[in-house]
mmCIF file of the N, C-alpha and C atoms, coordinates in Angstrom:
data_MODEL
# 
_entry.id   MODEL 
# 
loop_
_atom_site.group_PDB 
_atom_site.id 
_atom_site.type_symbol 
_atom_site.label_atom_id 
_atom_site.label_alt_id 
_atom_site.label_comp_id 
_atom_site.label_asym_id 
_atom_site.label_entity_id 
_atom_site.label_seq_id 
_atom_site.pdbx_PDB_ins_code 
_atom_site.Cartn_x 
_atom_site.Cartn_y 
_atom_site.Cartn_z 
_atom_site.occupancy 
_atom_site.B_iso_or_equiv 
_atom_site.pdbx_formal_charge 
_atom_site.auth_seq_id 
_atom_site.auth_comp_id 
_atom_site.auth_asym_id 
_atom_site.auth_atom_id 
_atom_site.pdbx_PDB_model_num 
ATOM 1   N N  . MET A 1 1  ? 88.583 -46.726 18.894 1.00 0.00 ? 1  MET A N  1 
ATOM 2   C CA . MET A 1 1  ? 88.672 -46.491 20.320 1.00 0.00 ? 1  MET A CA 1 
ATOM 3   C C  . MET A 1 1  ? 89.806 -45.521 20.599 1.00 0.00 ? 1  MET A C  1 
ATOM 4   N N  . THR A 1 2  ? 89.571 -44.678 21.590 1.00 0.00 ? 2  THR A N  1 
ATOM 5   C CA . THR A 1 2  ? 90.624 -43.743 21.955 1.00 0.00 ? 2  THR A CA 1 
ATOM 6   C C  . THR A 1 2  ? 91.523 -44.380 22.997 1.00 0.00 ? 2  THR A C  1 
ATOM 7   N N  . GLU A 1 3  ? 92.649 -43.778 23.204 1.00 0.00 ? 3  GLU A N  1 
ATOM 8   C CA . GLU A 1 3  ? 93.580 -44.257 24.224 1.00 0.00 ? 3  GLU A CA 1 
ATOM 9   C C  . GLU A 1 3  ? 93.399 -43.504 25.531 1.00 0.00 ? 3  GLU A C  1 
ATOM 10  N N  . THR A 1 4  ? 92.435 -42.599 25.584 1.00 0.00 ? 4  THR A N  1 
ATOM 11  C CA . THR A 1 4  ? 92.178 -41.841 26.801 1.00 0.00 ? 4  THR A CA 1 
ATOM 12  C C  . THR A 1 4  ? 91.738 -42.793 27.900 1.00 0.00 ? 4  THR A C  1 
ATOM 13  N N  . PRO A 1 5  ? 92.353 -42.701 29.087 1.00 0.00 ? 5  PRO A N  1 
ATOM 14  C CA . PRO A 1 5  ? 91.897 -43.555 30.194 1.00 0.00 ? 5  PRO A CA 1 
ATOM 15  C C  . PRO A 1 5  ? 90.429 -43.266 30.504 1.00 0.00 ? 5  PRO A C  1 
ATOM 16  N N  . VAL A 1 6  ? 89.660 -44.321 30.702 1.00 0.00 ? 6  VAL A N  1 
ATOM 17  C CA . VAL A 1 6  ? 88.233 -44.183 30.965 1.00 0.00 ? 6  VAL A CA 1 
ATOM 18  C C  . VAL A 1 6  ? 87.998 -43.309 32.192 1.00 0.00 ? 6  VAL A C  1 
ATOM 19  N N  . SER A 1 7  ? 88.851 -43.430 33.185 1.00 0.00 ? 7  SER A N  1 
ATOM 20  C CA . SER A 1 7  ? 88.682 -42.678 34.432 1.00 0.00 ? 7  SER A CA 1 
ATOM 21  C C  . SER A 1 7  ? 88.821 -41.171 34.240 1.00 0.00 ? 7  SER A C  1 
ATOM 22  N N  . GLU A 1 8  ? 89.364 -40.731 33.105 1.00 0.00 ? 8  GLU A N  1 
ATOM 23  C CA . GLU A 1 8  ? 89.537 -39.306 32.833 1.00 0.00 ? 8  GLU A CA 1 
ATOM 24  C C  . GLU A 1 8  ? 88.470 -38.751 31.893 1.00 0.00 ? 8  GLU A C  1 
ATOM 25  N N  . MET A 1 9  ? 87.557 -39.607 31.436 1.00 0.00 ? 9  MET A N  1 
ATOM 26  C CA . MET A 1 9  ? 86.559 -39.186 30.453 1.00 0.00 ? 9  MET A CA 1 
ATOM 27  C C  . MET A 1 9  ? 85.362 -38.525 31.126 1.00 0.00 ? 9  MET A C  1 
ATOM 28  N N  . SER A 1 10 ? 84.804 -37.556 30.412 1.00 0.00 ? 10 SER A N  1 
ATOM 29  C CA . SER A 1 10 ? 83.533 -36.985 30.834 1.00 0.00 ? 10 SER A CA 1 
ATOM 30  C C  . SER A 1 10 ? 82.441 -37.992 30.472 1.00 0.00 ? 10 SER A C  1 
ATOM 31  N N  . PHE A 1 11 ? 81.242 -37.747 30.961 1.00 0.00 ? 11 PHE A N  1 
ATOM 32  C CA . PHE A 1 11 ? 80.118 -38.612 30.617 1.00 0.00 ? 11 PHE A CA 1 
ATOM 33  C C  . PHE A 1 11 ? 79.928 -38.650 29.104 1.00 0.00 ? 11 PHE A C  1 
ATOM 34  N N  . GLU A 1 12 ? 79.969 -37.485 28.485 1.00 0.00 ? 12 GLU A N  1 
ATOM 35  C CA . GLU A 1 12 ? 79.724 -37.399 27.044 1.00 0.00 ? 12 GLU A CA 1 
ATOM 36  C C  . GLU A 1 12 ? 80.776 -38.151 26.242 1.00 0.00 ? 12 GLU A C  1 
ATOM 37  N N  . GLN A 1 13 ? 82.040 -38.035 26.654 1.00 0.00 ? 13 GLN A N  1 
ATOM 38  C CA . GLN A 1 13 ? 83.104 -38.740 25.948 1.00 0.00 ? 13 GLN A CA 1 
ATOM 39  C C  . GLN A 1 13 ? 82.933 -40.250 26.078 1.00 0.00 ? 13 GLN A C  1 
ATOM 40  N N  . ALA A 1 14 ? 82.648 -40.705 27.303 1.00 0.00 ? 14 ALA A N  1 
ATOM 41  C CA . ALA A 1 14 ? 82.480 -42.138 27.540 1.00 0.00 ? 14 ALA A CA 1 
ATOM 42  C C  . ALA A 1 14 ? 81.281 -42.679 26.773 1.00 0.00 ? 14 ALA A C  1 
ATOM 43  N N  . MET A 1 15 ? 80.192 -41.937 26.756 1.00 0.00 ? 15 MET A N  1 
ATOM 44  C CA . MET A 1 15 ? 78.990 -42.391 26.053 1.00 0.00 ? 15 MET A CA 1 
ATOM 45  C C  . MET A 1 15 ? 79.240 -42.473 24.548 1.00 0.00 ? 15 MET A C  1 
ATOM 46  N N  . ALA A 1 16 ? 79.913 -41.484 23.991 1.00 0.00 ? 16 ALA A N  1 
ATOM 47  C CA . ALA A 1 16 ? 80.198 -41.484 22.552 1.00 0.00 ? 16 ALA A CA 1 
ATOM 48  C C  . ALA A 1 16 ? 81.067 -42.678 22.174 1.00 0.00 ? 16 ALA A C  1 
ATOM 49  N N  . GLU A 1 17 ? 82.088 -42.944 22.974 1.00 0.00 ? 17 GLU A N  1 
ATOM 50  C CA . GLU A 1 17 ? 82.954 -44.080 22.659 1.00 0.00 ? 17 GLU A CA 1 
ATOM 51  C C  . GLU A 1 17 ? 82.205 -45.397 22.859 1.00 0.00 ? 17 GLU A C  1 
ATOM 52  N N  . LEU A 1 18 ? 81.370 -45.472 23.893 1.00 0.00 ? 18 LEU A N  1 
ATOM 53  C CA . LEU A 1 18 ? 80.582 -46.683 24.123 1.00 0.00 ? 18 LEU A CA 1 
ATOM 54  C C  . LEU A 1 18 ? 79.668 -46.967 22.928 1.00 0.00 ? 18 LEU A C  1 
ATOM 55  N N  . GLU A 1 19 ? 79.065 -45.928 22.387 1.00 0.00 ? 19 GLU A N  1 
ATOM 56  C CA . GLU A 1 19 ? 78.203 -46.103 21.214 1.00 0.00 ? 19 GLU A CA 1 
ATOM 57  C C  . GLU A 1 19 ? 79.001 -46.646 20.028 1.00 0.00 ? 19 GLU A C  1 
ATOM 58  N N  . LYS A 1 20 ? 80.236 -46.169 19.853 1.00 0.00 ? 20 LYS A N  1 
ATOM 59  C CA . LYS A 1 20 ? 81.081 -46.664 18.762 1.00 0.00 ? 20 LYS A CA 1 
ATOM 60  C C  . LYS A 1 20 ? 81.428 -48.133 18.973 1.00 0.00 ? 20 LYS A C  1 
ATOM 61  N N  . VAL A 1 21 ? 81.762 -48.487 20.214 1.00 0.00 ? 21 VAL A N  1 
ATOM 62  C CA . VAL A 1 21 ? 82.117 -49.868 20.535 1.00 0.00 ? 21 VAL A CA 1 
ATOM 63  C C  . VAL A 1 21 ? 80.936 -50.790 20.235 1.00 0.00 ? 21 VAL A C  1 
ATOM 64  N N  . VAL A 1 22 ? 79.766 -50.415 20.695 1.00 0.00 ? 22 VAL A N  1 
ATOM 65  C CA . VAL A 1 22 ? 78.565 -51.231 20.470 1.00 0.00 ? 22 VAL A CA 1 
ATOM 66  C C  . VAL A 1 22 ? 78.298 -51.388 18.984 1.00 0.00 ? 22 VAL A C  1 
ATOM 67  N N  . SER A 1 23 ? 78.413 -50.302 18.247 1.00 0.00 ? 23 SER A N  1 
ATOM 68  C CA . SER A 1 23 ? 78.174 -50.352 16.809 1.00 0.00 ? 23 SER A CA 1 
ATOM 69  C C  . SER A 1 23 ? 79.140 -51.312 16.124 1.00 0.00 ? 23 SER A C  1 
ATOM 70  N N  . GLN A 1 24 ? 80.406 -51.225 16.464 1.00 0.00 ? 24 GLN A N  1 
ATOM 71  C CA . GLN A 1 24 ? 81.401 -52.098 15.845 1.00 0.00 ? 24 GLN A CA 1 
ATOM 72  C C  . GLN A 1 24 ? 81.158 -53.561 16.206 1.00 0.00 ? 24 GLN A C  1 
ATOM 73  N N  . LEU A 1 25 ? 80.802 -53.814 17.463 1.00 0.00 ? 25 LEU A N  1 
ATOM 74  C CA . LEU A 1 25 ? 80.548 -55.194 17.878 1.00 0.00 ? 25 LEU A CA 1 
ATOM 75  C C  . LEU A 1 25 ? 79.288 -55.749 17.208 1.00 0.00 ? 25 LEU A C  1 
ATOM 76  N N  . GLU A 1 26 ? 78.298 -54.903 17.006 1.00 0.00 ? 26 GLU A N  1 
ATOM 77  C CA . GLU A 1 26 ? 77.060 -55.338 16.356 1.00 0.00 ? 26 GLU A CA 1 
ATOM 78  C C  . GLU A 1 26 ? 77.284 -55.743 14.902 1.00 0.00 ? 26 GLU A C  1 
ATOM 79  N N  . HIS A 1 27 ? 78.226 -55.089 14.245 1.00 0.00 ? 27 HIS A N  1 
ATOM 80  C CA . HIS A 1 27 ? 78.507 -55.424 12.846 1.00 0.00 ? 27 HIS A CA 1 
ATOM 81  C C  . HIS A 1 27 ? 79.150 -56.805 12.732 1.00 0.00 ? 27 HIS A C  1 
ATOM 82  N N  . GLY A 1 28 ? 79.848 -57.232 13.778 1.00 0.00 ? 28 GLY A N  1 
ATOM 83  C CA . GLY A 1 28 ? 80.405 -58.573 13.810 1.00 0.00 ? 28 GLY A CA 1 
ATOM 84  C C  . GLY A 1 28 ? 81.574 -58.831 12.899 1.00 0.00 ? 28 GLY A C  1 
ATOM 85  N N  . ASP A 1 29 ? 82.174 -57.796 12.344 1.00 0.00 ? 29 ASP A N  1 
ATOM 86  C CA . ASP A 1 29 ? 83.297 -58.004 11.427 1.00 0.00 ? 29 ASP A CA 1 
ATOM 87  C C  . ASP A 1 29 ? 84.642 -57.685 12.087 1.00 0.00 ? 29 ASP A C  1 
ATOM 88  N N  . VAL A 1 30 ? 84.692 -57.834 13.404 1.00 0.00 ? 30 VAL A N  1 
ATOM 89  C CA . VAL A 1 30 ? 85.910 -57.558 14.172 1.00 0.00 ? 30 VAL A CA 1 
ATOM 90  C C  . VAL A 1 30 ? 86.515 -58.895 14.588 1.00 0.00 ? 30 VAL A C  1 
ATOM 91  N N  . PRO A 1 31 ? 87.822 -59.063 14.437 1.00 0.00 ? 31 PRO A N  1 
ATOM 92  C CA . PRO A 1 31 ? 88.454 -60.313 14.875 1.00 0.00 ? 31 PRO A CA 1 
ATOM 93  C C  . PRO A 1 31 ? 88.172 -60.594 16.359 1.00 0.00 ? 31 PRO A C  1 
ATOM 94  N N  . LEU A 1 32 ? 88.160 -61.861 16.719 1.00 0.00 ? 32 LEU A N  1 
ATOM 95  C CA . LEU A 1 32 ? 87.793 -62.285 18.068 1.00 0.00 ? 32 LEU A CA 1 
ATOM 96  C C  . LEU A 1 32 ? 88.595 -61.575 19.150 1.00 0.00 ? 32 LEU A C  1 
ATOM 97  N N  . GLU A 1 33 ? 89.904 -61.525 19.015 1.00 0.00 ? 33 GLU A N  1 
ATOM 98  C CA . GLU A 1 33 ? 90.740 -60.885 20.036 1.00 0.00 ? 33 GLU A CA 1 
ATOM 99  C C  . GLU A 1 33 ? 90.389 -59.411 20.200 1.00 0.00 ? 33 GLU A C  1 
ATOM 100 N N  . ASP A 1 34 ? 90.157 -58.742 19.080 1.00 0.00 ? 34 ASP A N  1 
ATOM 101 C CA . ASP A 1 34 ? 89.777 -57.330 19.134 1.00 0.00 ? 34 ASP A CA 1 
ATOM 102 C C  . ASP A 1 34 ? 88.386 -57.169 19.742 1.00 0.00 ? 34 ASP A C  1 
ATOM 103 N N  . SER A 1 35 ? 87.501 -58.107 19.445 1.00 0.00 ? 35 SER A N  1 
ATOM 104 C CA . SER A 1 35 ? 86.158 -58.064 20.021 1.00 0.00 ? 35 SER A CA 1 
ATOM 105 C C  . SER A 1 35 ? 86.217 -58.163 21.541 1.00 0.00 ? 35 SER A C  1 
ATOM 106 N N  . ILE A 1 36 ? 87.069 -59.028 22.035 1.00 0.00 ? 36 ILE A N  1 
ATOM 107 C CA . ILE A 1 36 ? 87.214 -59.196 23.487 1.00 0.00 ? 36 ILE A CA 1 
ATOM 108 C C  . ILE A 1 36 ? 87.723 -57.903 24.115 1.00 0.00 ? 36 ILE A C  1 
ATOM 109 N N  . LYS A 1 37 ? 88.731 -57.296 23.504 1.00 0.00 ? 37 LYS A N  1 
ATOM 110 C CA . LYS A 1 37 ? 89.275 -56.037 24.024 1.00 0.00 ? 37 LYS A CA 1 
ATOM 111 C C  . LYS A 1 37 ? 88.214 -54.939 23.979 1.00 0.00 ? 37 LYS A C  1 
ATOM 112 N N  . MET A 1 38 ? 87.468 -54.904 22.882 1.00 0.00 ? 38 MET A N  1 
ATOM 113 C CA . MET A 1 38 ? 86.425 -53.885 22.745 1.00 0.00 ? 38 MET A CA 1 
ATOM 114 C C  . MET A 1 38 ? 85.331 -54.098 23.786 1.00 0.00 ? 38 MET A C  1 
ATOM 115 N N  . TYR A 1 39 ? 84.965 -55.342 24.020 1.00 0.00 ? 39 TYR A N  1 
ATOM 116 C CA . TYR A 1 39 ? 83.936 -55.644 25.009 1.00 0.00 ? 39 TYR A CA 1 
ATOM 117 C C  . TYR A 1 39 ? 84.388 -55.199 26.401 1.00 0.00 ? 39 TYR A C  1 
ATOM 118 N N  . GLU A 1 40 ? 85.660 -55.479 26.724 1.00 0.00 ? 40 GLU A N  1 
ATOM 119 C CA . GLU A 1 40 ? 86.203 -55.066 28.026 1.00 0.00 ? 40 GLU A CA 1 
ATOM 120 C C  . GLU A 1 40 ? 86.200 -53.546 28.154 1.00 0.00 ? 40 GLU A C  1 
ATOM 121 N N  . ARG A 1 41 ? 86.603 -52.867 27.099 1.00 0.00 ? 41 ARG A N  1 
ATOM 122 C CA . ARG A 1 41 ? 86.601 -51.394 27.099 1.00 0.00 ? 41 ARG A CA 1 
ATOM 123 C C  . ARG A 1 41 ? 85.163 -50.890 27.236 1.00 0.00 ? 41 ARG A C  1 
ATOM 124 N N  . GLY A 1 42 ? 84.246 -51.519 26.531 1.00 0.00 ? 42 GLY A N  1 
ATOM 125 C CA . GLY A 1 42 ? 82.844 -51.144 26.625 1.00 0.00 ? 42 GLY A CA 1 
ATOM 126 C C  . GLY A 1 42 ? 82.306 -51.291 28.037 1.00 0.00 ? 42 GLY A C  1 
ATOM 127 N N  . ALA A 1 43 ? 82.699 -52.352 28.721 1.00 0.00 ? 43 ALA A N  1 
ATOM 128 C CA . ALA A 1 43 ? 82.257 -52.562 30.103 1.00 0.00 ? 43 ALA A CA 1 
ATOM 129 C C  . ALA A 1 43 ? 82.784 -51.448 31.009 1.00 0.00 ? 43 ALA A C  1 
ATOM 130 N N  . GLU A 1 44 ? 84.033 -51.050 30.798 1.00 0.00 ? 44 GLU A N  1 
ATOM 131 C CA . GLU A 1 44 ? 84.607 -49.938 31.572 1.00 0.00 ? 44 GLU A CA 1 
ATOM 132 C C  . GLU A 1 44 ? 83.864 -48.634 31.281 1.00 0.00 ? 44 GLU A C  1 
ATOM 133 N N  . LEU A 1 45 ? 83.572 -48.400 30.014 1.00 0.00 ? 45 LEU A N  1 
ATOM 134 C CA . LEU A 1 45 ? 82.866 -47.178 29.625 1.00 0.00 ? 45 LEU A CA 1 
ATOM 135 C C  . LEU A 1 45 ? 81.467 -47.138 30.225 1.00 0.00 ? 45 LEU A C  1 
ATOM 136 N N  . LYS A 1 46 ? 80.779 -48.261 30.220 1.00 0.00 ? 46 LYS A N  1 
ATOM 137 C CA . LYS A 1 46 ? 79.433 -48.353 30.804 1.00 0.00 ? 46 LYS A CA 1 
ATOM 138 C C  . LYS A 1 46 ? 79.494 -48.025 32.294 1.00 0.00 ? 46 LYS A C  1 
ATOM 139 N N  . LYS A 1 47 ? 80.471 -48.585 32.966 1.00 0.00 ? 47 LYS A N  1 
ATOM 140 C CA . LYS A 1 47 ? 80.634 -48.335 34.397 1.00 0.00 ? 47 LYS A CA 1 
ATOM 141 C C  . LYS A 1 47 ? 80.895 -46.849 34.659 1.00 0.00 ? 47 LYS A C  1 
ATOM 142 N N  . ARG A 1 48 ? 81.704 -46.223 33.824 1.00 0.00 ? 48 ARG A N  1 
ATOM 143 C CA . ARG A 1 48 ? 82.008 -44.791 33.956 1.00 0.00 ? 48 ARG A CA 1 
ATOM 144 C C  . ARG A 1 48 ? 80.745 -43.960 33.755 1.00 0.00 ? 48 ARG A C  1 
ATOM 145 N N  . CYS A 1 49 ? 79.968 -44.294 32.737 1.00 0.00 ? 49 CYS A N  1 
ATOM 146 C CA . CYS A 1 49 ? 78.731 -43.554 32.477 1.00 0.00 ? 49 CYS A CA 1 
ATOM 147 C C  . CYS A 1 49 ? 77.771 -43.680 33.657 1.00 0.00 ? 49 CYS A C  1 
ATOM 148 N N  . GLU A 1 50 ? 77.644 -44.874 34.190 1.00 0.00 ? 50 GLU A N  1 
ATOM 149 C CA . GLU A 1 50 ? 76.755 -45.084 35.333 1.00 0.00 ? 50 GLU A CA 1 
ATOM 150 C C  . GLU A 1 50 ? 77.216 -44.271 36.540 1.00 0.00 ? 50 GLU A C  1 
ATOM 151 N N  . ALA A 1 51 ? 78.531 -44.234 36.783 1.00 0.00 ? 51 ALA A N  1 
ATOM 152 C CA . ALA A 1 51 ? 79.064 -43.474 37.915 1.00 0.00 ? 51 ALA A CA 1 
ATOM 153 C C  . ALA A 1 51 ? 78.810 -41.979 37.747 1.00 0.00 ? 51 ALA A C  1 
ATOM 154 N N  . LYS A 1 52 ? 79.032 -41.469 36.534 1.00 0.00 ? 52 LYS A N  1 
ATOM 155 C CA . LYS A 1 52 ? 78.811 -40.044 36.289 1.00 0.00 ? 52 LYS A CA 1 
ATOM 156 C C  . LYS A 1 52 ? 77.329 -39.691 36.420 1.00 0.00 ? 52 LYS A C  1 
ATOM 157 N N  . LEU A 1 53 ? 76.434 -40.571 35.970 1.00 0.00 ? 53 LEU A N  1 
ATOM 158 C CA . LEU A 1 53 ? 75.002 -40.327 36.125 1.00 0.00 ? 53 LEU A CA 1 
ATOM 159 C C  . LEU A 1 53 ? 74.610 -40.318 37.604 1.00 0.00 ? 53 LEU A C  1 
ATOM 160 N N  . LYS A 1 54 ? 75.186 -41.222 38.376 1.00 0.00 ? 54 LYS A N  1 
ATOM 161 C CA . LYS A 1 54 ? 74.891 -41.275 39.809 1.00 0.00 ? 54 LYS A CA 1 
ATOM 162 C C  . LYS A 1 54 ? 75.345 -39.986 40.487 1.00 0.00 ? 54 LYS A C  1 
ATOM 163 N N  . GLU A 1 55 ? 76.534 -39.501 40.114 1.00 0.00 ? 55 GLU A N  1 
ATOM 164 C CA . GLU A 1 55 ? 77.025 -38.227 40.658 1.00 0.00 ? 55 GLU A CA 1 
ATOM 165 C C  . GLU A 1 55 ? 76.044 -37.106 40.355 1.00 0.00 ? 55 GLU A C  1 
ATOM 166 N N  . ALA A 1 56 ? 75.581 -37.051 39.123 1.00 0.00 ? 56 ALA A N  1 
ATOM 167 C CA . ALA A 1 56 ? 74.649 -35.992 38.717 1.00 0.00 ? 56 ALA A CA 1 
ATOM 168 C C  . ALA A 1 56 ? 73.334 -36.111 39.479 1.00 0.00 ? 56 ALA A C  1 
ATOM 169 N N  . GLU A 1 57 ? 72.823 -37.325 39.637 1.00 0.00 ? 57 GLU A N  1 
ATOM 170 C CA . GLU A 1 57 ? 71.581 -37.530 40.382 1.00 0.00 ? 57 GLU A CA 1 
ATOM 171 C C  . GLU A 1 57 ? 71.722 -37.057 41.823 1.00 0.00 ? 57 GLU A C  1 
ATOM 172 N N  . GLU A 1 58 ? 72.872 -37.347 42.426 1.00 0.00 ? 58 GLU A N  1 
ATOM 173 C CA . GLU A 1 58 ? 73.108 -36.937 43.814 1.00 0.00 ? 58 GLU A CA 1 
ATOM 174 C C  . GLU A 1 58 ? 73.160 -35.418 43.931 1.00 0.00 ? 58 GLU A C  1 
ATOM 175 N N  . LYS A 1 59 ? 73.766 -34.762 42.955 1.00 0.00 ? 59 LYS A N  1 
ATOM 176 C CA . LYS A 1 59 ? 73.823 -33.298 42.975 1.00 0.00 ? 59 LYS A CA 1 
ATOM 177 C C  . LYS A 1 59 ? 72.437 -32.699 42.834 1.00 0.00 ? 59 LYS A C  1 
ATOM 178 N N  . VAL A 1 60 ? 71.632 -33.261 41.933 1.00 0.00 ? 60 VAL A N  1 
ATOM 179 C CA . VAL A 1 60 ? 70.274 -32.763 41.733 1.00 0.00 ? 60 VAL A CA 1 
ATOM 180 C C  . VAL A 1 60 ? 69.450 -32.981 43.002 1.00 0.00 ? 60 VAL A C  1 
ATOM 181 N N  . ALA A 1 61 ? 69.631 -34.126 43.637 1.00 0.00 ? 61 ALA A N  1 
ATOM 182 C CA . ALA A 1 61 ? 68.877 -34.437 44.855 1.00 0.00 ? 61 ALA A CA 1 
ATOM 183 C C  . ALA A 1 61 ? 69.217 -33.478 45.992 1.00 0.00 ? 61 ALA A C  1 
ATOM 184 N N  . GLN A 1 62 ? 70.371 -32.849 45.949 1.00 0.00 ? 62 GLN A N  1 
ATOM 185 C CA . GLN A 1 62 ? 70.807 -31.940 47.006 1.00 0.00 ? 62 GLN A CA 1 
ATOM 186 C C  . GLN A 1 62 ? 70.254 -30.532 46.837 1.00 0.00 ? 62 GLN A C  1 
ATOM 187 N N  . ILE A 1 63 ? 69.708 -30.230 45.685 1.00 0.00 ? 63 ILE A N  1 
ATOM 188 C CA . ILE A 1 63 ? 69.169 -28.890 45.448 1.00 0.00 ? 63 ILE A CA 1 
ATOM 189 C C  . ILE A 1 63 ? 67.911 -28.723 46.284 1.00 0.00 ? 63 ILE A C  1 
ATOM 190 N N  . THR A 1 64 ? 67.867 -27.633 47.041 1.00 0.00 ? 64 THR A N  1 
ATOM 191 C CA . THR A 1 64 ? 66.680 -27.352 47.845 1.00 0.00 ? 64 THR A CA 1 
ATOM 192 C C  . THR A 1 64 ? 65.908 -26.211 47.212 1.00 0.00 ? 64 THR A C  1 
ATOM 193 N N  . LEU A 1 65 ? 64.603 -26.257 47.386 1.00 0.00 ? 65 LEU A N  1 
ATOM 194 C CA . LEU A 1 65 ? 63.746 -25.226 46.830 1.00 0.00 ? 65 LEU A CA 1 
ATOM 195 C C  . LEU A 1 65 ? 63.188 -24.372 47.955 1.00 0.00 ? 65 LEU A C  1 
ATOM 196 N N  . GLY A 1 66 ? 63.098 -23.074 47.696 1.00 0.00 ? 66 GLY A N  1 
ATOM 197 C CA . GLY A 1 66 ? 62.507 -22.151 48.651 1.00 0.00 ? 66 GLY A CA 1 
ATOM 198 C C  . GLY A 1 66 ? 60.993 -22.230 48.583 1.00 0.00 ? 66 GLY A C  1 
ATOM 199 N N  . SER A 1 67 ? 60.313 -21.443 49.421 1.00 0.00 ? 67 SER A N  1 
ATOM 200 C CA . SER A 1 67 ? 58.857 -21.458 49.462 1.00 0.00 ? 67 SER A CA 1 
ATOM 201 C C  . SER A 1 67 ? 58.239 -21.008 48.144 1.00 0.00 ? 67 SER A C  1 
ATOM 202 N N  . ASP A 1 68 ? 58.992 -20.257 47.341 1.00 0.00 ? 68 ASP A N  1 
ATOM 203 C CA . ASP A 1 68 ? 58.481 -19.818 46.041 1.00 0.00 ? 68 ASP A CA 1 
ATOM 204 C C  . ASP A 1 68 ? 58.768 -20.825 44.929 1.00 0.00 ? 68 ASP A C  1 
ATOM 205 N N  . GLY A 1 69 ? 59.353 -21.975 45.287 1.00 0.00 ? 69 GLY A N  1 
ATOM 206 C CA . GLY A 1 69 ? 59.638 -23.009 44.306 1.00 0.00 ? 69 GLY A CA 1 
ATOM 207 C C  . GLY A 1 69 ? 60.936 -22.819 43.547 1.00 0.00 ? 69 GLY A C  1 
ATOM 208 N N  . GLN A 1 70 ? 61.675 -21.777 43.871 1.00 0.00 ? 70 GLN A N  1 
ATOM 209 C CA . GLN A 1 70 ? 62.942 -21.502 43.201 1.00 0.00 ? 70 GLN A CA 1 
ATOM 210 C C  . GLN A 1 70 ? 64.090 -22.142 43.982 1.00 0.00 ? 70 GLN A C  1 
ATOM 211 N N  . PRO A 1 71 ? 65.142 -22.569 43.290 1.00 0.00 ? 71 PRO A N  1 
ATOM 212 C CA . PRO A 1 71 ? 66.294 -23.143 43.998 1.00 0.00 ? 71 PRO A CA 1 
ATOM 213 C C  . PRO A 1 71 ? 66.849 -22.124 44.989 1.00 0.00 ? 71 PRO A C  1 
ATOM 214 N N  . SER A 1 72 ? 67.081 -22.576 46.207 1.00 0.00 ? 72 SER A N  1 
ATOM 215 C CA . SER A 1 72 ? 67.582 -21.672 47.226 1.00 0.00 ? 72 SER A CA 1 
ATOM 216 C C  . SER A 1 72 ? 68.935 -22.098 47.769 1.00 0.00 ? 72 SER A C  1 
ATOM 217 N N  . GLY A 1 73 ? 69.443 -23.183 47.312 1.00 0.00 ? 73 GLY A N  1 
ATOM 218 C CA . GLY A 1 73 ? 70.734 -23.652 47.778 1.00 0.00 ? 73 GLY A CA 1 
ATOM 219 C C  . GLY A 1 73 ? 70.805 -25.156 47.676 1.00 0.00 ? 73 GLY A C  1 
ATOM 220 N N  . THR A 1 74 ? 71.783 -25.697 48.337 1.00 0.00 ? 74 THR A N  1 
ATOM 221 C CA . THR A 1 74 ? 71.943 -27.144 48.346 1.00 0.00 ? 74 THR A CA 1 
ATOM 222 C C  . THR A 1 74 ? 72.024 -27.630 49.773 1.00 0.00 ? 74 THR A C  1 
ATOM 223 N N  . THR A 1 75 ? 71.706 -28.875 49.961 1.00 0.00 ? 75 THR A N  1 
ATOM 224 C CA . THR A 1 75 ? 71.864 -29.493 51.270 1.00 0.00 ? 75 THR A CA 1 
ATOM 225 C C  . THR A 1 75 ? 73.088 -30.376 51.232 1.00 0.00 ? 75 THR A C  1 
ATOM 226 N N  . PRO A 1 76 ? 73.718 -30.610 52.351 1.00 0.00 ? 76 PRO A N  1 
ATOM 227 C CA . PRO A 1 76 ? 74.891 -31.476 52.360 1.00 0.00 ? 76 PRO A CA 1 
ATOM 228 C C  . PRO A 1 76 ? 74.495 -32.901 51.941 1.00 0.00 ? 76 PRO A C  1 
ATOM 229 N N  . ALA A 1 77 ? 75.386 -33.539 51.226 1.00 0.00 ? 77 ALA A N  1 
ATOM 230 C CA . ALA A 1 77 ? 75.135 -34.919 50.828 1.00 0.00 ? 77 ALA A CA 1 
ATOM 231 C C  . ALA A 1 77 ? 75.245 -35.826 52.035 1.00 0.00 ? 77 ALA A C  1 
ATOM 232 N N  . GLU A 1 78 ? 74.387 -36.822 52.072 1.00 0.00 ? 78 GLU A N  1 
ATOM 233 C CA . GLU A 1 78 ? 74.456 -37.783 53.154 1.00 0.00 ? 78 GLU A CA 1 
ATOM 234 C C  . GLU A 1 78 ? 75.603 -38.737 52.898 1.00 0.00 ? 78 GLU A C  1 
ATOM 235 N N  . GLY A 1 79 ? 76.242 -39.148 53.959 1.00 0.00 ? 79 GLY A N  1 
ATOM 236 C CA . GLY A 1 79 ? 77.341 -40.076 53.835 1.00 0.00 ? 79 GLY A CA 1 
ATOM 237 C C  . GLY A 1 79 ? 76.861 -41.479 53.508 1.00 0.00 ? 79 GLY A C  1 
ATOM 238 N N  . PRO A 1 80 ? 77.769 -42.336 53.069 1.00 0.00 ? 80 PRO A N  1 
ATOM 239 C CA . PRO A 1 80 ? 77.393 -43.712 52.687 1.00 0.00 ? 80 PRO A CA 1 
ATOM 240 C C  . PRO A 1 80 ? 76.930 -44.527 53.861 1.00 0.00 ? 80 PRO A C  1 
# 
């Protein structure tokens, strides 16, 4: 596991570390205390990945297409 704060990770970084965490936990050869810490880190990483995916989905949803089917700009995002 890296020491990089999850909140500063890109989607790709968080996903790569999450995959490592899952792999290590699946092997089951990690001491209990370390497993708990890894599980907590994994939960944070999962949450980060979900947030970054939601951001990307919202950006894609804002793309507008012109009459020729080509992207013509973006629309403002709707508020919560």
